[in-house]
N, C-alpha and C positions, 0 to 999 in steps of 0.2 A: 668476207671470205671470197676468194676468187673461184672460178669454175675449175681451176686446176686441182683443188682439194675440197670437193663437195663433202658436206657433213650430212649424214643420213640420221636424222633425229628419231630416236625410238622412245617409247615410254620408259620411265625409270625402272630399274630392276635391281634385285639383290643377288649378290654372289656370296656364297658361304665359304669360309675357311680360305681366305685369300692368301695369307702368309703361311709358310711352313711353321710348325709349332715352335721351333727354336728361334725363328726370326720374330714371331709374335712376342715370345718371352723377352727377347732382347729389347724390343720396342717398348713393351710394358715397363720394364725396369728403367729404361731411359726416361720415359715419361714421368714415372714416379720420382726419379732423381731430379729432373727439372722442376717439378712441382714443389718438391721439398727444399731445394737449394737455390733455385732461381725464380722465385715467384714474380709474376708480371701481371697481377690482377687488373683487369680492365672492367670497371664497374658498369660501363655502358653495355657490355655483353654478359657480365657476370662470369667471366672466365679468365684464366691465364692463357696466354698465347705466345707461341714461338714460331717465327717465320724462317723458312729455308735453313733450319738448323742442320749441321753436318750429318748427324745420324739419320734424321728424317729425309734428307736429300738422298742418302744412300738407299733407303727403302723406296723412295720415289723412283729412282733410276731402276731399281730391281723390278718394280711393278710396270715398267714401260711396256714390256711385251704382253703382260696380262691385259693392260689397257688396250693395246693394239688389237688383241684377239677379241675382246668383248665388245669394244666399240667399232670393230670391223674397219679399222683405219691403219694400214701399214705405215703411214707417214707421220702420225701424231708424235709430238715431242713433249717432254716434260717442261712445264713453264715454272711454276712455283708451288710451294707446299707450306702447310700450316698445321700445327698441332695445338689443340685447345683442350683445356681441362675446365669444365664447368662446375661451379659449386655456388651454393648460397641462394638467398632470396632474389638476387639480381640476375640469375642465369636466364638467358633468353636468346632467341634468334628470330628476328623479324622476318616477315614475309617479304621476299625479295628475289630478284634475278641478279646474278653476279655481273659486275661491270669490269672486272679485271680479266686476266688471261685464263679463263675457266671454261673454254669450249667443252671439254670433257672433264667431268668432275667425279672423283671417287671419294666418298665419305666412309672412312674405315673406323669401326668401333674398336678402339685399343683396349679399353677396360671400362667397367661401370659397376656401381653398386646396385643400381636399379635402372632398367632400360628407360630411355626417353625417345619416343618416336620422332622421326623426322618426316615431315610432310613434303611431298613433291607433287605438283600438278593436282592438288586436291585429294591425294590419297596418302594415308599414313603407312610408314614402313618401320617395322620393329627390327632393330639390329642387335644381334648377340655379339659377344667379343669375337673379333676376326671376321665379321661379316662386313661387306661393303655395299653401299648404295651407289650404283652407277647411274649418272644422269648428265644432262647438258646444262651446266650452271648458268650460262649466259642466256639460255632460251627457256628454261623451265623454272617456274616459281617454286621456291622451297622455303621452309620455315620449321619452327618447333612450337608446340603449344606449351602450356604451363609446366615448369620444371617440377618433377615429382620429388617429394620428400626433401625439400631444400636444406633442412637442418642437418641431414646426414648423407645425402647423395653426392656422388662424385662421378662424373662422366667424362671420359677422355676420347676425343675423336682426332684422327689425322685426316687432313684434306689434301688430296693429291690432284693437281690440275695439269691438263695437257692441252696443247693447241696444234694446229697445222703449221707447217714451216712458213707460210706467208702471213701469219698473224702479226699484228703490230708489236707484240711482245718480242718477237725475233727480228723484225725488220726495222723497228724504231728504238727498241730497248725497253726494259722494265719501267723506266722513269716516265714513259709516255702516258701512263695512267694518270699521273699527277699533272703533267704539263699540258695535256690536251683533253683527255676524256673527262676527268673530274673537274678540270678548270672551266669547262663549258657547261657543266650540269648545274641545275638548280638543286640545292640540297633541301631535303625535307625533314632534317633533324635526325635522320637515321645515321648512326655511326658507320664509317666505312670499315671493311674487313682489314684493310692494309693501307 
């Protein structure tokens, strides 16, 4: 990052009731529709995942001012978004820092049968539906422990990522993650998010 857009990293924090109730209901219905009609199960994470899907992008844009307020950055911009529905014995999230365009990271609980804490910087955070964990994905280590009740549980999260205007995502383009960042990394066997 350049000095033009300094990022003031704070401890992760939870914000309750991020979306208006009608918007949460719409997102929940959409997530269930995707899960039921467009399954994309990835066994390496134990989840279905949908990237930059139009309805999710609409919510991503809608949350931009919320992100600007809470992260205290009037210049941050939406980069990419992901919705994941975790289920089964394979559900997991390794301990990691993001390598994609995830300077500012909102992890929104869309719905769940049983809560599944997300850990960030060594501390567990319990999210209820419509709660969001705000963190700095590229700088703060985050993960989840053992998935509770894998035979019956279903947990859906939407991940909204934002960056400053001088980030490579905007200056070089989204493909830069594959052509430069990950092309130069040694892989440790951990699957990539995208």
